[in-house]
N, C-alpha and C positions, 0 to 999 in steps of 0.2 A: 071063560065061560064054556062049559062042555056043551057041544052041539046036541047031544042026545039026552042028557039029564037036566040041563039048565042049571047045574050046580057050578059055582065059580071054580075054575081050575086052580090047583095049588100053585104057589109061586115057583118060578123056574129055579131049579137047583143052581143054575149058573149065577143068579143074582145073590143067593144066600152065600155061595162059595166066594164070590167077589167081596162081599161085605166082611166075611170071616177073614180073608187074606189081609184086609186092611185093619180090622179091629183087634184081632187076636195078638198080633205082634206087639201092639202098644200095651195091651193088658199084661202080657207075659213079661215084657221088658220092665214095666213098672214094678211088678210083683217081685221079680228076681232081683232087681236093683235094690229094693227095700230089704229083701232078705240078706243080701250081701252087706248092705250098709248096716243093718241091725247087727249082723255078726261082727263087723268091724267095731261098732260102738261097744258091744259087749266085751270084746277082746281088749279094748282100751280101758276097761274098768268102769264103764258107765252103765246105767240102767237102760237097755235098748228099748224095752217096751214103753217106758215112760217117755223116752226121747221121741220115738216115732209117733206115739199118741199125740204129743204136743205139736208135732209137725203137721199131722193130718187133720187135727180138729180145731186148732186155735183160731183159724180164720172164720169159723162158723159158730163159735161159742158166744160171740158178742157182736153188737152192732159196730163197735169201734174196730174189731178185728176185720170185719168184712169191708169197712170203709178203707182201712189201711191197705188191705189186700188189693182192692180195686185201684187205689192210688199207685200201688206198685205195678199193677197190670198195665197202666197206661204207657209208661216209658218202655216197659218190656215189649209190649206188642208193637209199638212204633219202631223201636230199634230192630225188632224182628222183621218188620216190613222193609226197613232200610237195608237189611241183608237179603231178604227173600225176593224182592222185586228185581234187583239186578241179577240175582241168581237165576231167575226165570229166563234171562237172556244168556246165561252161561258165564256171567261175570261175578266177581266176589268183592263186595263192598265191606271192607274191614274198618271203615272210618266212622261208624255210627256214633261213637262217643265224641269224636271231634265235631261232627255235624250237630250233635245235641248241644254241645257246649257253645258253639258259634250261634246256634238258634237261640239259646238262652241269653247270650250276650246281646244279640240284636233286639230281643224282646225287652231286656232290661234298658237298653239305650232308649227305646221308644217310651217305655213305662216311666222312666225317670225324667227324660227331657220334656215330655208333654204331659206331666203328671196332673195338670189342671184340667185336661180335657174330660168330657163326660164319658161314662162307660160305653155308651153306644158307639163312640168313635175310637176311644183309646184301646179297648179290649180287642176288637178285631184287628186294629193296627199292630198291636203287640204280637198277636198270633201269626198274622200274615208276615211280619218282619222275621219271625223265627223260621217260618216255612221258606221264605226267599233266601235267608242267610244259609240255611242248610243246603238248599239246592245249589247256591253259588259255590259253597265249599266243596260239594261233591262235583260241581261243574268243572272245577280245576282238574280233578282226576279224569273227568269225561273228556275234556279237551286234550289232555296229555295222551289219553288212550286213542281217541279218534284221529288226531292230527299227527302224533309222534309215536304211536304204538307203544307207549309206556305202560307197563303192566299195572293194572288198577289195584292189585293187592299192595304193591310197593307204594304207590302214590297215596292211597287212602290211609295206610298205616303211618306214613311220614307226616301227613297232614294232621293226624291226631296230636303229634308232639308240638306242632305249631300252635294248635288250638290251646294246649295247656299254657303256653307262654302268653297267649292272647288274653285268656281269662285272668291270669295272674296279674297282668298289667292293668286290666280294667278294674279288678277287685282291690288292687293296692295303690293305684295311681290316679285313675280317672274318677270313680265314684266310690271311694273306700268308706267303709263303716268302721271307724276306729273302735267302737264299743262292742263289736261283734265277737271279739276274741278269736277270730278265724278269718282268713282272707275272704271277704264278702263285700258286695256292694250295698249301698243304702237301699231301702225298700222302694219299690215302684209305687206309683200313685194308686189310690183306691180304685180308680176307674179301670186299671189294668188287671184287677183281680177277677178271677172267674167266680160267678155266683155259686153259693153253696145250696145243696139240696137237703132239706130237712134241718132239724135242730142241731146246734153245735154239740160235738164236732160234726160238721156236715160233709157230705160227699160233694166234691167239686164237680161242676157241670162239664168239665173236660172229659169225664168218663162217657157221658152221653154223646159228645162230639166224636170221640174215637169209635164208639159203637157204630155210629152212622158212617164214619169213614171206612170201617171194616166191611160193612155191607157194600159200600160203593166200590171198594177195591175188589171184593170177591166177584161182584157182577161184572165189573170192567175187565178183569183178567179172564173171565170165563166166556163172556158173550160178545165182547166188542172185537172188531177186526184188529185193532192195535194189540189188544190182549192176546188174541190168537197168534199174531205174528211174533210177539215176544216169547210166548211159550214154544212156538215152532223153532225159533232160533236156538233156544236152550236145549230142545230135544234133539234137533238134527241140524247143525250149522250148515253142513254141505248141501243138504236138500233145500234149505231155505235160500241159500245163495243161488242155486240152480234155478229156483222159481222166482227170482227177482226181488226177494225180500232185502231191504236195506239193513243188513245185519249190523254193521258198525254203528250206524246212527241209532238203531234201536238199543244197542248196548249202552251207548252214551245217554240215551233217554232214560234207560233203566237206572243208571247211576244218579241222574238228576232227580228222578222220582224218589229213589231211596234216600237221597240226601234231604229232600223236602220232608219226608217222614221223620228222619232223625232231628231236623231242625224244629219241627212241631213238638217233638217230645221235650226239647229244652224249653220252648216257649210255654208249654202247658205246665211244666214243673215250676217255672217262675210264677206264672199267673195263678196256679191252683194250689201249690204246696208251699214253696219257700217264700214267695213274695219278693224275692231278690235273686241274684246270681251269686253262688258261692263255690269255692274250690271243692272238688270232690263230689259234686252233685251228680256226676255221671255214674258214680258207684261202679257196679259190675254189669251195667246194662248192655254193654257191647257183647260181652261173653254170653250173657243170657239170651240176647237177641239172636246170636249165631246158633246157639243150641236150639232155640225154638224154631228158627228158620230151617235148620236141617231136619228137625223132627217132623215138621209139617210136610216134607217131601213134595214141595211144590203146590200144596193145596192151600189156597188163600181162605178157604172155608174152615179148615182145621186149625189154621195158625192162631187165631184169637182164642180158641178153646184151649189149645196147648199152652199158650201164654198165660191164661188164667190159672192153669194147673201149676205152672212154674211160679207164678205170683203167690199161690197158696203155700208152696214149699218155702219160698223166700221169706214170707212173713212168719211161717212156722219155725224157721231156723232160729229166729231171735227168741221165740218162746222156748224152743228146745234148749238153747244156751241158758236161759233163765231158770227153767224148771229142772233140767237134768245136767246142767253144767257141760254139755257137749259143745265143742267149738262149732261156730256157724259154718266154718269151712267144710265140715262134714257134709253139708247139704250140697255143695258143689260137687263133691265126690259122687253122691247119689245121682245127681242130675247128669253128670258125665257118664255114669254107668248106664242110665236109661238110654242115653243117646248111643253109646257103644253097642248095647244089646239090640237096639232097634236097627242099627246099621248091619249088625251080624245077622239079624232075622232076614234081611234082604238077600244075603248070600244063601242062607238056608232055603228060603222060599224059591229062589231061582233054581237051585239044585233039585228041589222036590218037583218043580214044574217040568224040568228037563227029564227027570226020571219018569214022571207020569206020561210024558209024550213019547 
C-alpha cells in the first residue's frame, strides 16, 4: 500500500521473476519435447497431429478416461514419493517396484487369509500390511546403508530381483489361480476391496486416500522439524553434520518412508484395481516414479501435479497406439525428453544468473 496515495503497491518484481524461473522451464520443456516427439512420429510414417491429439485429450473426453487416468496416477505418485522422499536426504531409492510388489503380496496375504472379516477390519489391515511390507523391504537397504555403508542404489536394485521371485512363488505355488491364464493369485475377499465412488465403472476410493496423503507429505516436509532436517541433509550434508543433525539415521528413515509409499502403491492396486496380485502389475511405475521425482526438483507440492500430467500421457499412449498405430514406447521417449530438457534448463538458468550477477 502506497503511503501517499493509498493505492495498493504493485507486486514485487522479484516474486514474479521467481515464479517465472520455476514455471517457464516446465512449459518450454513440455512444448519442445512434444515438438521433437511429433517430428519423430512423422518421420516414422505416422500422423503426428492425430497421435499427439489422442495423447493430450483422451483422458478428458470421457468419464472412463478420467477414472483410468486417476487409477494410473495413484501408483505413479506413490512410486514418485518412494524415490523423492529418500532423495530429499541425498539417497537414491531405486527399489520402488520391489517395494510395490512386496506390498501387494502382503496385502493379498491378508485379503485371502482373512477373507471372511468385515470391510471395516479387513480393508485397513490389507493397506497397513502393504505399507509395513514396503517399509520392511526398504528397511533391509536402510540397515545395510546405516550399519555397513552399503550403497543404497545397489541394494535397492538387487532387492527388486528378489521381489520378482517372491511374487512368482506366491502366484504359482501359494495361492495360484489356475484359470487366470497368467501367474496370479486367487482374488482377495470382498472386505479387502476399496469402495467405489460413483456408478460403475467407479473411481476407487484409494484416490482420495492418496490425495490426503499428498497433502500430509507436503505439509510434513515443509513445516515439521524432521522435514526440515531431511531437506537440510540433502541440500548440504557437511553443514548438517556440523550442526549436529543425525544425517545417517535420517537417510535410513527416508528409505523407510519411501518403501512405505511403494508398499502402499501395491496394496492399493490389489484392493482397488486388480483384486489380486499378478505378475507384471508393477508395469513401468519405477521408471515413471523416478522421472516424476526428478521433475519435481524436491517440491512435494509440485510432485502430485507432475504425476497427474504423466498419468495423462500414459493413458493417452494407449489411445495413441489405438488411433494412430504409434507404439506406446514413443511416450517414454517424450517423457524422457521432457526430463532432459528440464535438467538442461537448470544449466541455462544458472549461467544466466551468473551472467546477470
